[in-house]
C-alpha positions as CSV (number, residue, x, y, z in Angstrom):
1,M,58.8,173.7,200.1
2,S,56.6,170.6,199.8
3,L,53.0,170.8,200.7
4,V,52.2,167.3,199.5
5,G,49.3,165.8,201.5
6,R,48.1,169.2,202.8
7,L,44.6,170.5,202.4
8,A,44.2,174.3,201.7
9,Y,41.1,176.4,202.0
10,V,41.4,179.6,200.0
11,T,38.8,182.4,199.9
12,G,38.7,184.9,197.1
13,A,39.9,182.1,194.9
14,A,38.2,183.2,191.7
15,S,40.8,185.8,190.7
16,G,43.8,187.8,191.6
17,I,45.9,186.9,194.7
18,G,43.4,184.1,195.6
19,R,43.7,182.3,192.3
20,A,47.5,182.7,192.2
21,T,47.6,181.3,195.7
22,C,45.6,178.2,194.7
23,Q,47.9,177.6,191.7
24,C,51.1,178.1,193.8
25,L,49.9,175.8,196.7
26,A,48.7,173.1,194.2
27,R,52.1,173.3,192.4
28,E,53.7,172.4,195.8
29,G,51.3,169.4,196.1
30,A,48.5,170.7,198.2
31,T,44.8,169.9,197.6
32,I,42.8,173.0,197.1
33,V,39.3,174.0,198.4
34,A,38.6,177.1,196.3
35,V,36.0,179.4,197.7
36,D,34.4,182.5,196.2
37,K,31.1,184.1,195.2
38,S,31.7,183.6,191.5
39,A,31.0,180.0,190.5
40,P,32.1,180.3,186.8
41,S,35.4,181.9,187.8
42,L,36.0,179.3,190.5
43,L,35.7,176.6,187.9
44,Q,38.4,178.4,185.8
45,T,40.6,178.4,188.9
46,I,40.1,174.7,189.5
47,E,40.7,173.9,185.8
48,S,44.0,175.7,186.0
49,L,45.4,173.6,188.9
50,P,47.6,170.5,188.5
51,S,46.2,167.2,189.6
52,V,47.2,166.0,193.1
53,A,46.5,162.8,195.1
54,Q,43.1,164.1,196.3
55,P,40.7,166.0,193.9
56,H,40.4,169.7,194.3
57,M,37.0,171.2,195.4
58,Q,35.2,174.4,194.6
59,I,32.6,176.0,197.0
60,P,30.6,179.1,195.9
61,L,29.7,181.1,199.0
62,S,29.7,184.5,200.6
63,V,32.3,184.8,203.3
64,E,30.3,187.3,205.3
65,N,27.6,184.7,205.8
66,K,28.1,182.5,208.9
67,Q,25.9,179.7,207.7
68,S,27.8,179.5,204.4
69,I,31.1,179.2,206.1
70,E,29.9,176.6,208.5
71,S,28.3,174.7,205.7
72,S,31.6,174.8,203.7
73,L,33.4,173.3,206.7
74,D,30.9,170.4,206.7
75,K,31.4,169.8,203.0
76,V,35.2,169.7,203.5
77,L,34.9,167.3,206.4
78,R,32.7,165.0,204.4
79,A,35.0,165.1,201.4
80,Y,38.3,164.8,203.1
81,S,37.6,163.6,206.7
82,A,39.7,166.3,208.2
83,P,39.8,170.1,208.4
84,P,42.3,172.0,206.1
85,T,45.7,172.7,207.7
86,I,46.2,175.7,205.4
87,V,43.6,178.5,205.4
88,V,44.1,181.7,203.3
89,N,41.7,184.6,203.7
90,A,42.1,186.4,200.3
91,A,38.5,187.4,199.8
92,G,38.1,191.2,199.6
93,I,36.2,194.0,198.0
94,T,36.3,197.8,197.6
95,R,33.6,200.4,197.5
96,D,35.6,203.5,197.1
97,N,34.4,207.0,197.8
98,F,35.3,210.1,199.8
99,I,34.0,209.9,203.4
100,G,31.6,212.8,202.8
101,K,30.0,210.8,200.0
102,L,30.4,207.3,201.3
103,S,27.1,205.6,202.0
104,E,26.6,203.5,205.2
105,E,25.7,200.5,203.0
106,D,29.0,200.7,201.1
107,F,31.0,201.2,204.3
108,M,29.4,198.2,206.0
109,E,29.6,195.9,203.0
110,V,33.4,196.3,202.8
111,L,33.7,195.6,206.5
112,D,31.4,192.7,206.3
113,V,33.4,191.0,203.5
114,N,36.9,192.0,204.4
115,L,36.9,191.9,208.2
116,K,33.8,190.0,209.3
117,G,34.4,187.4,206.6
118,T,38.0,186.9,207.8
119,F,36.8,186.6,211.4
120,L,34.2,184.0,210.5
121,V,36.7,181.9,208.6
122,I,39.3,182.0,211.3
123,K,36.9,181.2,214.1
124,T,35.2,178.3,212.2
125,F,38.3,176.6,210.9
126,A,40.6,177.2,213.9
127,N,38.0,175.8,216.2
128,A,37.6,172.8,213.9
129,L,41.4,172.3,214.0
130,V,41.3,172.4,217.8
131,S,38.4,170.0,218.1
132,H,40.1,167.5,215.6
133,K,43.3,167.8,217.7
134,V,45.3,168.9,214.6
135,N,48.5,170.4,216.2
136,E,50.1,172.0,213.1
137,A,48.3,174.5,210.9
138,S,48.8,177.8,209.2
139,I,46.2,180.6,208.7
140,I,47.2,183.5,206.5
141,N,45.2,186.8,206.1
142,I,45.6,189.2,203.3
143,G,45.8,192.8,204.5
144,S,47.0,195.9,202.6
145,V,49.7,198.4,202.8
146,V,47.1,201.2,202.7
147,A,46.0,200.1,206.1
148,R,49.3,201.4,207.4
149,F,48.9,205.0,206.3
150,G,45.4,205.4,204.9
151,N,44.4,206.3,201.3
152,I,42.1,208.9,200.0
153,G,38.7,207.5,199.1
154,Q,39.2,204.2,200.9
155,A,38.1,204.8,204.5
156,N,36.1,201.6,204.5
157,Y,38.8,199.5,202.9
158,C,41.7,200.9,205.0
159,A,39.7,200.3,208.2
160,S,38.8,196.8,207.2
161,K,42.4,195.8,206.4
162,A,43.8,197.4,209.6
163,G,41.3,195.2,211.4
164,V,42.4,192.2,209.5
165,D,46.0,192.8,210.6
166,L,45.2,193.1,214.3
167,L,42.8,190.2,214.0
168,A,45.7,188.0,212.9
169,K,47.8,189.1,215.8
170,V,45.1,188.4,218.4
171,A,44.3,185.0,216.8
172,S,48.0,184.1,216.8
173,K,48.1,184.6,220.6
174,E,44.9,182.7,221.2
175,Y,45.5,179.7,218.9
176,G,49.3,179.5,219.1
177,K,49.2,177.0,222.0
178,F,47.3,174.6,219.7
179,G,50.0,174.7,217.1
180,I,48.0,177.0,214.8
181,R,50.0,179.9,213.4
182,V,48.2,183.0,212.2
183,N,50.0,185.6,210.1
184,N,49.2,188.5,207.9
185,I,50.5,189.4,204.4
186,V,50.6,193.1,203.6
187,P,50.6,193.5,199.8
188,G,51.4,196.8,198.2
189,F,50.1,197.7,194.8
190,I,49.5,194.4,193.0
191,A,48.2,193.9,189.4
192,T,44.8,192.4,190.1
193,P,41.2,193.0,188.9
194,M,40.7,195.1,192.0
195,T,43.6,197.5,191.1
196,A,42.6,197.4,187.5
197,A,39.4,199.1,188.4
198,V,41.4,202.1,189.7
199,P,41.7,204.9,187.0
200,E,45.0,204.6,185.2
201,K,46.0,208.2,186.0
202,V,45.7,207.3,189.7
203,R,47.7,204.1,189.4
204,D,50.4,206.0,187.5
205,K,50.9,208.3,190.5
206,F,51.9,205.4,192.7
207,V,54.5,203.8,190.5
208,P,57.2,206.4,191.1
209,L,56.8,205.8,194.9
210,I,57.6,202.1,194.5
211,P,61.4,201.5,194.5
212,L,61.1,198.5,192.2
213,G,59.3,200.8,189.7
214,R,56.3,198.6,189.0
215,F,53.2,197.0,190.5
216,G,53.6,193.5,191.9
217,Q,52.2,190.3,190.4
218,P,49.7,188.1,192.3
219,E,52.2,185.2,192.0
220,E,54.8,187.2,193.9
221,V,52.3,187.4,196.9
222,A,51.3,183.8,196.5
223,E,54.9,182.6,196.9
224,V,55.1,184.3,200.3
225,I,51.8,182.7,201.2
226,A,53.2,179.3,200.3
227,F,56.2,179.9,202.5
228,L,54.0,180.8,205.4
229,A,51.9,177.7,204.8
230,S,54.9,175.5,204.8
231,R,57.0,174.1,207.7
232,K,59.9,176.4,206.6
233,S,58.1,179.2,208.5
234,S,57.4,177.0,211.6
235,Y,58.4,179.8,214.0
236,I,56.7,182.7,212.3
237,N,53.5,183.6,214.2
238,G,51.6,186.8,214.6
239,A,53.7,188.5,211.9
240,S,52.8,191.1,209.2
241,I,55.0,190.5,206.2
242,E,55.1,193.3,203.6
243,V,55.2,192.4,199.9
244,T,55.3,195.9,198.5
245,G,58.3,196.4,196.3
246,G,59.7,198.7,199.0
247,F,56.7,201.1,198.9
């Protein structure tokens, strides 16, 4: 599953699934552009990557900011003279609360980062791929299994991830004719800093519902992302692939 010579732009790269994705793609030979709000953690991600032909890059930014996304594209084009042919939207946040107590600010912040941020990245980089006449590329969104059935206390997160799923399906139809595939990964309960923030007694309630009997690891999601980034998945477009342990 060689990705040698490919350039990958990964949001949410400072930790969790984003960091594991950077490591997995770099292992397969891709050059990584690691993107996240946390500059110190981004540096840790970059330092964990194997060397490849072209140097990796880190860009601290907020994905919900249009100017930041467009500026990051300019930096990539100046550094590598071409847009990335692998784009992974792994940035995401939670602001959990019951609907009756959920503030408008917390509701909108989650939608801004998770959904609007994904939209801005897709639009900016897919359009760049089209204008540069790149006819083979893969964009991968990170959704969530809770977007399928809802989860108490996560109205904002569930809504945002449901939107991410359908955003991928629409983008796959609009950009497929340009050779740009857009797919959605649907992780279940994965051992990341985000799930670590959930009280242990709540996490423990979900384990018996998972046929494999455990939370997944970020690397197990990253391996599927690497497959979707590669030519081995060349006819997969507009799909939502569950990585849930059977949940």
